[in-house]
C-alpha positions in Angstrom: -7.3 -27.3 -8.6 -4.7 -27.9 -5.9 -5.8 -26.6 -2.3 -3.7 -23.8 -0.9 -2.5 -24.2 2.4 -3.1 -21.0 4.8 -2.3 -20.4 8.7 -4.1 -18.0 10.9 -2.2 -16.1 13.3 -4.3 -14.8 16.4 -6.9 -17.4 15.8 -7.8 -16.9 19.6 -9.8 -13.7 18.7 -13.2 -12.8 17.3 -11.6 -12.2 13.6 -9.7 -15.5 13.6 -12.9 -17.5 14.6 -15.0 -15.9 11.8 -11.8 -16.6 9.4 -11.7 -20.3 10.3 -15.8 -20.4 10.1 -15.2 -19.3 6.2 -12.0 -21.2 5.5 -13.3 -24.3 6.9 -15.8 -24.3 4.0 -13.5 -23.2 1.2 -13.1 -25.5 -1.3 -9.8 -24.4 -2.5 -8.3 -23.9 0.8 -6.6 -26.5 3.5 -6.2 -24.5 7.1 -2.6 -26.0 8.1 -2.0 -23.8 11.3 -3.3 -21.9 13.7 -1.3 -19.4 16.3 -2.2 -18.0 19.8 0.3 -17.1 22.5 -2.3 -18.0 25.0 -3.8 -21.2 23.8 0.2 -22.4 22.4 -0.3 -26.3 22.4 -3.7 -26.6 23.3 -6.6 -28.1 20.3 -8.7 -25.5 18.8 -11.9 -26.5 20.9 -10.0 -25.3 24.0 -10.9 -21.7 22.6 -13.6 -22.3 20.3 -15.9 -24.9 21.5 -18.2 -24.2 18.3 -15.6 -26.1 16.4 -15.5 -29.1 18.5 -15.3 -32.6 16.6 -14.9 -30.5 13.4 -11.2 -30.2 13.5 -8.2 -31.6 15.0 -5.9 -28.2 14.7 -3.5 -27.4 17.6 -2.6 -24.0 18.2 1.3 -23.7 17.8 4.0 -21.1 17.5 4.3 -18.4 14.8 7.1 -19.6 13.2 5.9 -23.1 12.9 2.5 -22.0 11.4 4.5 -19.9 9.2 6.6 -22.9 7.9 3.7 -24.7 7.1 1.7 -22.3 5.0 1.4 -20.9 1.4 -0.6 -17.9 2.8 -0.8 -16.3 6.3 -3.7 -14.2 8.0 -2.6 -12.4 10.3 -5.6 -11.5 12.7 -3.8 -10.1 15.7 -4.0 -6.9 17.4 -2.5 -3.9 16.0 1.2 -3.3 16.6 1.7 -7.0 17.6 2.1 -9.0 14.6 4.5 -6.7 12.3 7.7 -8.5 12.8 5.9 -11.7 11.9 4.0 -10.3 8.9 7.6 -9.2 7.6 9.2 -12.9 8.2 6.5 -14.2 6.3 6.9 -11.8 3.5 10.6 -12.2 3.4 10.0 -16.2 3.5 8.0 -16.1 0.1 4.3 -16.3 1.8 1.6 -14.1 0.8 0.0 -12.0 3.9 -3.5 -10.9 4.3 -3.3 -8.5 7.5 -6.4 -7.7 9.4 -4.4 -5.1 11.7 -4.2 -1.5 11.0 -0.4 -1.7 10.6 -0.4 -0.8 7.1 -3.5 0.7 5.8 -2.4 4.4 5.9 0.0 6.4 4.9 3.3 6.6 6.9 2.6 10.2 7.8 -1.1 9.6 8.2 -0.1 6.7 10.5 2.3 8.7 12.5 -0.7 11.4 13.2 -3.5 8.9 14.4 -1.6 6.0 16.1 1.2 8.5 17.8 3.7 6.3 16.9 6.2 5.7 13.9 5.2 2.9 11.4 6.6 -0.4 12.1 8.7 -1.5 8.6 7.6 1.4 6.4 9.4 -0.1 3.9 6.6 -2.7 3.5 3.9 -0.2 3.2 4.8 0.5 -0.7 3.7 -3.1 -1.2 0.3 -3.2 0.9 -2.5 -2.8 -1.0 -5.6 -1.7 0.8 -8.0 -4.2 0.6 -11.6 -2.8 0.3 -12.3 -5.0 -2.4 -15.4 -3.2 -4.5 -13.1 0.0 -4.6 -9.3 -1.7 -5.3 -10.3 -5.1 -6.9 -7.8 -4.5 -9.9 -5.0 -3.9 -7.4 -5.9 -6.7 -5.3 -4.9 -9.3 -8.1 -2.0 -11.1 -7.6 -0.7 -8.9 -4.5 1.6 -10.3 -1.8 0.5 -8.1 0.8 -3.1 -7.0 1.7 -4.1 -4.5 4.5 -7.8 -5.3 5.1 -9.5 -2.4 6.1 -11.0 -1.5 9.5 -14.9 -2.3 10.0 -16.1 1.1 10.8 -14.1 2.4 7.7 -15.7 -0.2 5.4 -18.8 0.7 6.2 -18.6 4.4 6.2 -17.0 4.3 2.8 -19.1 2.1 1.0 -21.7 4.5 1.8 -20.1 7.4 0.7 -18.2 6.4 -2.2 -20.5 6.8 -5.0 -21.0 10.5 -3.6 -17.3 10.8 -3.8 -16.7 9.7 -7.3 -19.9 11.9 -8.3 -18.6 15.1 -6.6 -21.4 15.2 -4.4 -19.4 14.8 -1.3 -19.5 18.5 -0.2 -17.5 20.1 2.5 -19.1 19.2 5.7 -19.4 15.3 5.8 -20.5 13.7 9.6 -20.2 10.0 10.1 -22.3 8.6 12.9 -21.3 4.8 13.2 -22.8 2.7 15.8 -21.4 -1.0 16.5 -21.6 -4.1 18.1 -19.7 -4.9 21.4 -17.8 -7.8 19.7 -15.9 -4.7 17.8 -14.1 -4.2 21.1 -12.2 -7.6 21.1 -12.4 -10.9 23.2 -10.1 -9.3 26.1 -11.3 -8.6 29.5 -12.6 -5.3 30.1 -15.2 -3.3 32.1 -16.9 -1.9 29.4 -17.4 -5.2 27.7 -19.3 -6.4 30.7 -22.9 -7.4 30.2 -24.3 -5.5 33.0 -22.4 -2.3 31.4 -23.3 -3.2 28.0 -26.8 -4.1 28.1 -29.7 -1.3 27.6 -27.0 1.2 27.3 -26.0 3.2 24.1 -22.5 4.8 24.3 -20.7 7.3 22.3 -16.9 7.0 22.4 -14.1 8.8 20.7 -15.8 11.4 19.5 -14.4 15.0 18.1 -11.9 13.7 15.7 -10.2 11.2 18.2 -10.9 7.9 16.6 -8.0 6.3 14.8 -10.6 5.0 12.0 -10.9 8.7 10.9 -7.8 8.9 9.1 -8.5 6.0 6.9 -11.9 7.1 6.2 -10.7 10.5 4.9 -8.1 8.6 2.7 -10.2 6.5 1.1 -12.6 8.9 0.2 -10.0 11.2 -1.0 -8.8 8.4 -3.3 -12.4 7.8 -4.8 -12.7 11.6 -5.2 -9.4 12.0 -6.8 -9.8 8.8 -9.0 -13.2 7.3 -9.2 -13.0 3.8 -9.8 -9.8 3.7 -11.0 -8.0 3.6 -7.6 -4.4 3.3 -6.7 -3.4 3.0 -3.3 0.0 4.9 -3.3 -1.3 7.2 -6.0 -1.2 11.0 -4.9 -4.3 12.7 -3.3 -5.7 14.9 -1.0 -7.8 13.5 2.0 -11.5 14.4 2.5 -12.0 15.8 6.0 -14.7 13.9 7.9 -16.3 14.1 11.3 -16.4 10.6 12.4 -18.2 9.6 15.8 -18.8 6.0 16.8 -21.0 4.8 19.3 -21.4 1.3 21.1 -24.7 -0.3 20.7 -26.2 -3.2 23.1 -25.8 -5.7 20.4 -23.2 -8.7 19.6 -22.5 -7.5 15.8 -23.5 -5.3 13.2 -22.5 -1.8 12.4 -24.8 1.0 11.1 -23.1 3.9 9.6 -25.2 7.1 9.4 -23.6 9.4 7.0 -24.4 13.3 6.3 -23.3 16.1 3.8 -25.1 18.7 1.9 -25.4 18.5 -1.2 -23.4 20.7 -3.8 -26.2 19.8 -6.3 -29.3 21.7 -6.0 -30.8 19.7 -8.8 -30.2 16.3 -7.0 -33.1 14.1 -6.1 -33.6 11.1 -4.1 -34.3 9.1 -7.3 -31.1 10.3 -8.7 -29.2 9.4 -5.9 -30.6 5.9 -5.7 -29.8 5.5 -9.6 -26.5 6.9 -9.1 -25.9 4.3 -6.2 -27.4 1.2 -8.2 -25.1 2.2 -11.0 -22.0 2.4 -8.7 -22.2 -1.1 -7.3 -23.8 -2.8 -10.2 -22.7 -6.3 -10.6 -21.2 -6.1 -7.2 -21.8 -9.5 -5.4 -21.9 -8.5 -1.7 -23.4 -4.9 -1.9 -27.2 -4.6 -2.1 -28.5 -1.1 -2.8 -31.9 -1.0 -1.3 -35.0 1.4 -1.5 -35.7 0.2 2.2 -33.8 1.7 4.9 -31.0 -1.0 6.2 -30.7 -2.3 9.3 -28.1 -4.3 11.1 -30.1 -7.7 11.5 -30.5 -8.1 7.9 -26.7 -8.4 7.6 -26.2 -10.3 10.9 -23.6 -13.3 10.6 -23.0 -12.3 6.7 -20.6 -10.7 4.5 -22.9 -8.3 2.8 -23.1 -4.7 3.1 -26.6 -3.3 2.6 -27.0 0.6 1.4 -29.6 3.1 1.1 -29.5 7.0 0.6 -32.1 9.5 1.1 -32.3 13.3 0.2 -33.7 15.8 2.7 -35.2 18.8 0.3 -35.9 21.0 3.2 -32.2 21.1 4.1 -30.4 20.0 0.9 -28.7 17.0 2.9 -27.9 13.6 1.5 -28.1 10.8 4.0 -26.3 7.9 3.2 -26.6 4.8 5.5 -24.8 1.4 5.5 -25.2 -1.8 7.5 -22.4 -4.6 7.9 -21.5 -7.2 10.1 -18.4 -5.6 11.9 -16.7 -9.4 12.0 -17.9 -10.4 8.5 -17.8 -7.5 5.7 -15.9 -5.7 8.4 -13.2 -8.0 9.2 -12.9 -11.8 8.3 -15.3 -12.2 5.2 -13.5 -9.1 3.6 -10.3 -10.8 4.6 -11.5 -13.8 2.7 -12.9 -11.7 -0.2 -9.0 -10.4 -0.6 -7.8 -14.0 -0.7 -10.1 -15.0 -3.1 -9.1 -11.9 -5.5 -5.4 -12.4 -4.7 -5.5 -15.8 -6.0 -7.9 -15.5 -8.9 -10.5 -17.5 -7.3 -14.2 -17.0 -7.6 -14.5 -13.8 -5.6 -17.4 -14.9 -3.3 -16.4 -18.6 -2.4 -16.9 -19.6 0.9 -18.4 -16.2 1.8 -21.9 -15.8 3.7 -24.8 -13.8 2.2 -27.9 -15.3 4.4 -27.9 -13.6 7.5 -29.5 -15.4 10.4 -32.8 -14.0 11.4 -34.3 -14.1 14.2 
């Protein structure tokens, strides 16, 4: 089979580096272009020493890398590459966009991002790329909007409950993430002396932008079960989303709480529900043990479990992912494989690095 030519915009960020780590191992891919304003005209290893001697790629301007490729991965920050995505689509390229630019309905986007969506005319063709829930839509799509890391983890934890009518009315998601989720740019909060031995809440009380994405996804699942359509009519589910920055490089652990509307539920029934819902999913593991971030470090998997508190009637759903893997680059490559009709786990990483 002919190798597909791909380029990566924003290849100097952590998401870009993780895309390269996977795509360099992909048997059906040739990485032909990498883009970064900061590193333009410099070799890849000037930015990423882990690739020294493994690639002769040079950072180039956006127009050049788009012209070279069949498909563009855009790993640039929110709002900075929408015109480039549009240009790539207009020139006949497919796009997997890792930013938040096309994840939300335009009115939801306006509420959470406090601005109008750039190029809203592209939204109707953007498929929300949470692979386990939107697989059938992703096949053959031209534009994939890759989900956020917190949202991927929380939605995978709660989707089985939404589909079974067990979400309840008071949903709380507490989600702890590693510092790499804040990106690579220099910030005081990212300094070692600020991060080390410090567990920090941020963007609490309905202020984090990922809240809208969690609410829209759960609303779709609640309304449609597994027959999801990105652009169908549905009512979002209200969620209290609270993120925390943990003193680790990478990883997310989402702890999700809701009061069960079914008084006859049990922990055994819940585990069976989750096993059935994710049966056959190559990158999801439902465990009887509690998930932990080290078990998914560097991988593209999600490990889930669920508990039932009989005393209070609360369901506790837990999910662990790597924010740069399943929460970003791994999911983008998964989307790419589905778009092209390839075996969906090609070049994806399942075994964690431990210790």
